[in-house]
N, C-alpha and C positions, 0 to 999 in steps of 0.2 A: 552647821554653819553653811546659812547659803550665800553668795553677796557678787554684787552689779553693779559694775559702773556705768552713769550713764553720764558721757562727757558734751560740752554746749546743748546742754537739754534749751529744748523748748520753755517759753512762757509758762505757758501751759499743765506742764511739766512743773515746775515748780509751783502754779497755781495750788496746782492740790498735792500739794505736798505743804505747798504752806497750809493748806484749810485740814491743814489732818497732824502736821506737827502738836504735842503734848505742852508744850507754854505758849500755847495758840498764835492765831494769826499777827494781832498784832507785833511782833515780837524781827523784831527784821534779822533775814541773817546776815541777811553785804551782801555783794556782788558776789556769783556764783559763777564756776569756772564748768562746775560737778559735782556730779552727787552719787558719792560712793552707798549704795543700796546691805547693807546685811543683816539680815532671820536667821534667828536661834533663840535656844530661853532665854529667858528673865537675869536667871545669873552671867551664862556665859558675855550677855549682851551693857551688863551693867561692866563687865571689867575691858570689855570690848571699846568701851566712849569711854572709861580711865584712858586705856591705852594709847586710843585716836588725839584726843588731848593732850599727853604727853608728849605722846611721840613726831606732831608737828602742830600750827596752826589750822585747828578745820577749828568749825560748827558741828556739834551732833545734840541734837531729836530725835526720839521719840515717835514714831512717824502711830497716832494709834489709830486698828484695825478688828476687825472680825477676826477672829481666826480660836476656834474652839478646839482646839491642840494648847493653845498657850505659848502662843508665840509670838518674839515679841520681834520689830520692826525700824532699827533707828539710819535716819538720817545721817553722814554726812558730809557736811558742806563745807569747797576751795576752791583755791584752785588747781586744776589740776593734776599736777604738780604733788598738792599737799597732800590730795586724801588721793593718787596713787601709794604716795608715803606711809597712810597711815591703815590703806588695807593691804599694805605688802604687813610692815607692822603685827599685824593682829593674828592673820594669817601664818608668822613665822614664829606668835606666838602658842597660837593655839596649835601648830605643829606637835614645837613641842611636847603637849600632855601637861602643863605644869600646876599643877594649881595653884598656885603665888600665881600673878599674872602683873 
């Protein structure tokens, strides 16, 4: 999996992500201080979304794109501390290599 965090994203960046969210631009994501981006295989991304939402109060959205390798991109929206905590928990679980997340 690949990871990135955007702290204090610009409105243009949020607009790009909003247009490409799986739930569509009509669903509000609330105030956003940071965006965590994770890319990986579908099975990893479903588990990562579950871990992030259980760990802290964040909103997770799949981001539509065109990838011939069938990689999936998730965006984790929330305050900086919550996004960082969610990303840390996902990394921790991945390192453990557990089949049950």
